[in-house]
C-alpha positions in Angstrom: -72.1 -35.9 38.0 -73.5 -39.4 37.2 -71.3 -42.4 36.6 -70.4 -43.4 33.1 -72.7 -46.3 33.2 -70.5 -48.7 31.2 -69.0 -46.2 28.7 -65.4 -47.1 27.8 -63.2 -44.6 29.6 -59.6 -44.3 28.5 -57.3 -43.3 31.4 -56.4 -39.6 31.5 -54.3 -37.8 34.0 -53.1 -34.3 34.4 -49.4 -34.6 35.1 -48.5 -30.9 35.5 -50.2 -27.5 35.6 -49.0 -24.0 35.1 -51.8 -21.5 35.7 -54.7 -22.9 33.8 -52.5 -24.7 31.3 -52.3 -28.5 31.7 -49.8 -31.2 30.6 -51.5 -34.6 30.6 -51.5 -38.1 29.2 -54.4 -39.9 27.6 -53.9 -43.7 27.3 -55.7 -45.3 24.4 -55.7 -48.9 23.2 -53.3 -47.8 20.4 -50.9 -45.8 22.4 -50.6 -42.9 24.8 -51.2 -39.3 23.8 -49.2 -36.6 25.6 -51.2 -33.4 25.9 -51.6 -30.7 24.8 -51.8 -32.4 21.4 -52.6 -31.0 18.0 -54.4 -33.5 15.7 -53.9 -33.2 11.9 -57.1 -33.6 10.0 -57.5 -36.4 7.4 -61.0 -35.5 6.3 -61.5 -38.2 3.7 -59.2 -40.8 5.2 -55.9 -39.2 4.5 -54.0 -36.2 5.7 -53.5 -34.5 2.4 -50.0 -34.8 0.9 -48.6 -36.9 3.8 -47.7 -40.5 4.2 -48.7 -42.0 7.6 -45.2 -43.0 8.5 -44.0 -39.5 7.8 -46.7 -38.1 10.0 -45.5 -40.3 12.8 -41.9 -39.3 12.2 -42.8 -35.6 12.5 -44.4 -36.1 15.8 -48.1 -36.7 15.1 -49.7 -38.7 18.0 -53.4 -38.7 17.0 -55.2 -37.8 13.8 -58.8 -36.9 13.0 -61.1 -38.2 10.2 -64.5 -37.0 9.1 -67.6 -39.1 9.6 -69.8 -37.1 7.2 -67.5 -37.5 4.2 -66.5 -41.1 4.9 -70.1 -42.1 5.5 -70.9 -40.8 2.0 -67.7 -41.8 0.2 -66.8 -44.6 0.2 -69.3 -45.5 2.9 -68.6 -46.7 6.5 -69.6 -50.2 5.5 -66.9 -50.2 2.9 -64.3 -48.9 5.4 -65.4 -51.7 7.8 -65.1 -54.3 5.1 -61.6 -53.1 4.3 -60.5 -53.6 7.9 -61.6 -50.5 9.7 -60.3 -46.9 9.6 -56.8 -47.7 11.0 -56.1 -50.2 8.2 -57.9 -48.0 5.7 -55.7 -45.0 6.6 -52.5 -46.9 7.2 -52.3 -45.4 10.6 -51.7 -47.5 13.7 -52.0 -44.8 16.3 -55.1 -43.3 17.9 -57.8 -41.8 15.6 -60.7 -39.5 16.5 -63.7 -39.1 14.3 -66.1 -36.1 14.5 -69.8 -36.9 14.3 -70.4 -35.1 11.0 -72.5 -32.4 12.8 -70.3 -29.5 11.7 -70.4 -30.5 8.0 -74.1 -31.1 8.1 -74.9 -27.7 9.7 -72.6 -25.9 7.3 -75.0 -27.0 4.6 -78.1 -25.7 6.2 -79.2 -23.9 3.1 -80.0 -27.4 1.7 -80.9 -29.1 5.0 -83.8 -29.5 7.3 -83.4 -29.9 11.1 -85.8 -31.1 13.8 -85.4 -33.2 16.9 -85.2 -36.4 14.9 -82.0 -35.3 13.1 -80.9 -33.4 10.0 -82.1 -34.2 6.5 -79.7 -33.0 3.8 -78.4 -33.7 0.3 -75.0 -35.2 -0.4 -72.4 -32.8 -1.6 -71.2 -35.6 -3.9 -74.3 -36.6 -5.9 -77.3 -34.8 -4.4 -78.8 -37.9 -2.8 -81.0 -37.5 0.2 -79.8 -38.5 3.7 -80.9 -38.3 7.3 -78.3 -38.0 10.0 -79.6 -38.8 13.5 -77.7 -39.3 16.7 -78.2 -43.0 16.3 -76.8 -43.0 12.8 -73.8 -40.9 13.8 -72.9 -43.5 16.4 -73.5 -46.4 14.0 -71.4 -44.8 11.3 -68.5 -44.2 13.8 -68.8 -47.7 15.1 -68.3 -49.1 11.6 -65.4 -46.7 10.9 -63.7 -47.9 14.1 -62.0 -44.8 15.5 -60.7 -44.9 19.1 -62.4 -41.6 20.1 -65.9 -40.7 18.8 -68.1 -37.7 19.2 -71.7 -37.1 20.0 -73.9 -35.6 17.2 -74.5 -32.0 18.1 -76.1 -28.9 16.6 -73.5 -26.2 15.9 -75.1 -22.8 15.4 -73.1 -20.1 13.4 -71.5 -17.1 15.1 -74.3 -15.0 13.7 -77.1 -17.0 15.4 -79.5 -15.3 17.7 -79.7 -16.1 21.4 -83.0 -17.9 20.8 -81.3 -20.0 18.1 -78.3 -20.8 20.3 -80.6 -21.8 23.1 -82.5 -24.2 20.9 -79.2 -25.7 19.7 -78.1 -26.2 23.4 -81.3 -28.0 24.3 -81.2 -30.2 21.1 -77.5 -31.0 21.6 -78.3 -32.3 25.1 -81.2 -34.4 23.9 -79.1 -35.8 21.1 -76.2 -36.4 23.5 -78.4 -38.7 25.7 -79.5 -40.6 22.6 -75.9 -40.9 21.4 -74.8 -42.3 24.7 -77.8 -44.8 24.7 -76.9 -45.9 21.2 -73.2 -46.2 22.0 -74.0 -48.4 25.0 -76.3 -50.6 22.9 -73.4 -51.1 20.6 -71.3 -52.2 23.6 -69.0 -49.2 23.4 -67.2 -51.1 20.6 -66.3 -50.2 17.1 -64.8 -52.2 14.2 -61.4 -52.0 15.8 -62.2 -52.2 19.5 -63.3 -49.9 22.3 -64.5 -46.4 21.6 -64.4 -43.5 24.0 -67.4 -41.1 23.5 -67.1 -37.4 24.1 -69.9 -35.0 24.7 -69.8 -31.5 23.1 -70.6 -28.3 24.9 -72.5 -25.7 22.9 -73.8 -22.3 23.7 -72.1 -19.8 21.4 -70.4 -17.0 23.4 -73.3 -16.8 25.9 -71.9 -17.7 29.4 -75.3 -18.8 30.8 -76.0 -21.0 27.9 -72.6 -22.6 28.0 -73.1 -23.3 31.7 -76.5 -24.8 31.0 -75.0 -27.0 28.2 -72.1 -28.2 30.3 -74.3 -29.0 33.3 -76.6 -31.0 31.2 -73.8 -33.0 29.6 -72.2 -33.6 33.0 -75.5 -35.0 34.3 -75.6 -37.4 31.3 -72.0 -38.3 32.0 -69.1 -38.7 29.5 -65.4 -39.7 29.9 -64.4 -36.4 28.2 -65.8 -33.2 26.8 -65.4 -31.0 23.7 -65.8 -27.3 23.5 -67.8 -26.9 20.2 -69.5 -24.1 18.4 -66.5 -21.7 18.4 -64.3 -20.3 15.6 -67.5 -20.1 13.5 -67.5 -16.4 13.0 -67.6 -14.9 16.5 -65.3 -12.3 17.9 -61.9 -13.7 18.7 -61.7 -12.2 22.2 -65.1 -13.5 23.0 -64.1 -16.9 21.7 -61.1 -17.0 24.1 -63.1 -15.8 27.1 -65.7 -18.4 26.3 -63.1 -21.1 26.0 -61.7 -20.2 29.5 -65.1 -20.1 31.2 -66.2 -23.3 29.5 -63.1 -25.2 30.4 -63.6 -24.1 34.0 -67.0 -25.8 34.0 -65.5 -29.2 33.0 -64.0 -31.9 35.3 -60.3 -31.6 36.0 -59.8 -35.3 35.5 -61.4 -35.5 32.0 -59.8 -34.7 28.7 -60.9 -31.4 27.1 -61.0 -31.0 23.3 -61.4 -27.7 21.4 -62.9 -28.4 18.1 -61.3 -26.5 15.2 -58.3 -24.3 15.9 -54.9 -24.5 14.3 -53.2 -21.1 14.0 -50.1 -20.9 16.2 -51.3 -18.0 18.3 -54.7 -19.5 18.8 -53.2 -22.8 19.9 -51.2 -21.2 22.6 -54.2 -19.1 23.8 -56.4 -22.2 24.2 -53.6 -24.2 25.8 -53.3 -21.4 28.3 -57.0 -21.7 29.1 -56.9 -25.4 30.0 -57.5 -27.3 26.7 -55.8 -30.6 26.0 -56.7 -31.6 22.4 -57.4 -29.6 19.2 -57.6 -30.1 15.5 -57.8 -27.9 12.3 -57.3 -28.1 8.6 -55.5 -24.8 8.6 -51.8 -26.0 8.4 -52.5 -28.4 5.5 -54.9 -26.0 3.7 -52.6 -23.0 3.9 -49.8 -25.2 2.6 -51.9 -26.0 -0.5 -52.3 -22.3 -0.9 -48.5 -21.8 -1.0 -48.2 -20.5 2.5 -45.7 -21.5 5.3 -46.0 -20.9 9.0 -42.8 -19.1 10.3 -41.9 -17.3 13.4 -43.6 -13.9 13.4 -46.3 -14.8 10.9 -46.8 -16.5 7.6 -44.7 -16.7 4.4 -46.5 -16.5 1.1 -44.3 -18.3 -1.3 -46.3 -16.9 -4.3 -44.7 -13.5 -3.7 -42.0 -12.7 -6.3 -39.5 -11.7 -3.7 -38.9 -15.3 -2.8 -37.9 -16.4 -6.3 -34.1 -15.9 -5.8 -34.0 -16.7 -2.1 -31.5 -19.3 -0.9 -32.9 -19.2 2.6 -34.8 -22.1 4.2 -38.4 -21.5 5.1 -37.4 -21.3 8.8 -33.9 -21.4 10.2 -33.4 -24.4 12.6 -36.5 -26.3 11.4 -35.8 -30.0 11.0 -38.4 -30.7 8.3 -37.5 -31.9 4.8 -38.5 -28.6 3.3 -36.1 -26.6 5.4 -33.2 -29.1 5.5 -33.3 -29.9 1.8 -34.7 -27.0 -0.2 -34.5 -23.2 -0.6 -37.4 -20.8 -0.5 -36.8 -20.1 -4.2 -37.0 -23.8 -5.1 -40.2 -24.3 -3.1 -41.7 -21.2 -4.7 -40.9 -22.6 -8.1 -42.6 -25.9 -7.2 -45.7 -24.0 -5.9 -46.0 -21.8 -9.0 -45.7 -24.8 -11.3 -48.2 -26.7 -9.3 -45.7 -29.5 -8.6 -47.0 -32.0 -6.0 -43.6 -31.8 -4.2 -44.2 -28.2 -3.3 -47.5 -29.0 -1.6 -45.8 -31.9 0.2 -42.9 -29.8 1.5 -45.1 -27.0 2.7 -47.5 -29.4 4.4 -44.7 -31.2 6.2 -43.2 -27.8 7.3 -46.5 -26.4 8.6 -47.3 -29.6 10.6 -43.7 -29.8 11.9 -44.0 -26.1 13.0 -47.2 -26.9 15.0 -45.9 -30.1 16.5 -42.8 -28.4 17.7 -44.8 -25.5 19.1 -47.1 -27.7 21.1 -44.3 -29.9 22.3 -42.5 -26.7 23.5 -45.7 -25.6 25.2 -46.0 -28.9 27.0 -42.3 -28.7 28.2 -42.9 -25.2 29.4 -45.9 -26.2 31.4 -44.0 -29.1 33.0 -41.1 -26.7 33.9 -43.5 -24.0 35.1 -42.5 -21.4 32.4 -45.5 -21.5 30.1 -46.3 -17.7 30.4 -42.7 -16.8 29.3 -42.8 -19.4 26.6 -46.1 -18.1 25.2 -44.8 -14.5 25.3 -41.6 -15.4 23.5 -42.7 -18.4 21.4 -41.7 -16.7 18.1 -38.0 -17.0 19.1 -38.3 -20.4 20.8 -40.2 -22.7 18.3 
């Protein structure tokens, strides 16, 4: 594996292991992140329905913002002019920005891809844009996040082997260009140093995953993401691919699974050696009137909850559970009151933060397997 050749490298150390599961610590300029860590998603510069100080109080350590959307609205230059992403979002802790690749490739019916980059039309006004590896780095530099991502090609779960192979090769070529551009920018963003992560692609094909990982390791990055999963593939194949891919990555580098947020899924990928993960699921399901609870999900739109005086979850310290009944929250949801969305969002995030914190404690104590098996009774 080559040296990082001047790339900013935030210190990361694995502090405990239990099987493949890891408890670690990533030290960023804006504070340390204890892993495993779930990152709430603030796509357009805000985690929907949540004040930043409340996120911090609930246990959020690091949050994610979306380069694609912010580059188009209000524009990364505007964010830079307003003081950078931390000031813009009112969040003083670490921030990760994705490269925009997933959003671009989800619009492939209106996009054109070649080795240069991806030409597409804005979802906002139909204007034409070209995202290249160099532009992805420049946009993220202006935004000023602490951790930034290479621009990659994310094929859907239905892609053929030939299409996945092409995506692997292009992702590697683009990764080298991202690193070169990042170095030319001095590894600095609007708000200071930026740590650049490479993204391993390859679908659920073990050979292509190995090829992708080896290529990225040769280029050299201070951390690596497992991308191109939870895009329509079989769940068991996804988990097996996660484990085999994590095993290809350096023990002393942070590992990030892109896009998983269901409680069972989080525990599965933690058990396979992943450190960071993000997903819109807890906030999106909240806006649909659904709460995470032990044993499954609670749909507050169901009539049976109208007279219920129970909290969403016994023992949960969130504002929804300590201050309101299921019946009241259902009423807010059915009447489209903003408070209902806020309460369910806070609850779902609290549920995941507590789950992941419990998983970390179990890894440290050497009881992760029993925690995972009985998590429904221990969150």
